[in-house]
Residue, then its C-alpha position, 0 to 999 in steps of 0.5 A: x486269607x478273607x477277613x471281615x475287618x481289617x484293622x490298621x494303625x499308624x503304631x502298635x496300640x493304636x487299634x486296640x486304643x481306638x477300637x479294641x472293644x469293637x473288634x473283640x465284640x464283633x469277633x465274639x459274633x463270629x466276624x473274623x478281624x486281623x491288624x496291620x500296623x504301619x511302623x514298629x512304633x520305634x520313635x516311642x519315648x518308652x520301650x523299643x521295637x522288640x517290646x512293642x512286637x512282644x506286646x502287640x502280640x500278647x494284645x492279638x491274642x487277648x482280642x482273639x484276632x486271626x492275624x497280625x502283621x507290621x509293614x515296618x514303615x518309618x515311625x514319625x514320617x509316614x508319607x503318603x507316596x505311591x510306594x507306601x500306597x502300594x504296600x498297603x494296597x497289597x495288605x487290603x487285596x491280601x485279606x479282602x476286609x469288607x470293612x476297614x478301620x483306620x486311624x483318626x482323621x485328625x490327632x495329637x501325632x502327626x502319624x495318626x492323620x497322615x495314616x488316616x489319609x494314606x489308608x483311605x487313599x490306598x483302599x480306593x486304589x486297591x479297587x483299580x484293575x490297572x494297578x497290578x500287585x503281586x504277593x509272594x509271587x501270585x498276582x492279586x486281584x482288586x478289592x475295595x472294602x465296602x467302608x472305611x471308618x476312622x476310630x477316635x484317639x487322642x483329640x475329641x472328634x464328634x462321632x458319626x456312629x457309635x458302637x455299643x462295647x459295655x460287655x467288651x470294656x474289660x476286654x479292650x483295657x486288657x489289650x491296651x495294658x498288654x502294652x506294659x511299656x506304654x501305659x500307666x505303671x507307677x513301678x516303671x522307671x522310664x520317662x513319663x509321657x502324656x499316655x503313660x499317666x494315670x489320667x490317660x488310663x482312666x480317660x479310656x473308660x470315662x471317654x467311653x462311658x461318655x459316648x455311652x452316656x450319650x448314646x443310651x448304653x454303658x460303654x461305647x467306641x465312636x467313629x467317623x465315616x467317609x461316606x453316608x451309610x444306608x440301613x436296610x433296618x433298625x434291628x441293631x439300633x440301640x433307641 
């Protein structure tokens, strides 16, 4: 099934945190989107791989994405190996996205930067004719996305561009809070983690608000790009 956007995250909830508002906006405009989680997030202090899968399914409904799957790579030990590259090549060729959203190029969790490089390399390899892959017995053709954009996560990274998500901030927060075991819950008895604090939850709003302030909108999500962007016109730019 071809989609317009394929969002890839090292862990369930990475996509929602990094670009949930952008995905919701693009879908509202008629675009199609799928999410691929590389790991089950099984090393997370709170919750389990089972609860994470249930939460990911709920978040997917909120965002109204077309498909979601988990490659079940080893959490905490992502490696840019041929085997893992080929697994990602297969899903790129399966969904044939024009745009890929990937993890931050630098971040607190080492899996995030590893995933950013792994996905980037896999996008290039997916376009090579001589790399042969098959899915469920069917030979796949080459496919290379037009763009690879990296969302921003824990660390502050100056974006190359931002997307106005003013009308979709509430949807983003709702999708993030579908991960009930992971984020702030005053009644939770689970151990406290950096992303389970009230401050972290509030940061989702005030960071989007700050990017919005700098770009002239109410809320925005930021991205870095791997290559120079060219615009045919300025119709979509907010001046």
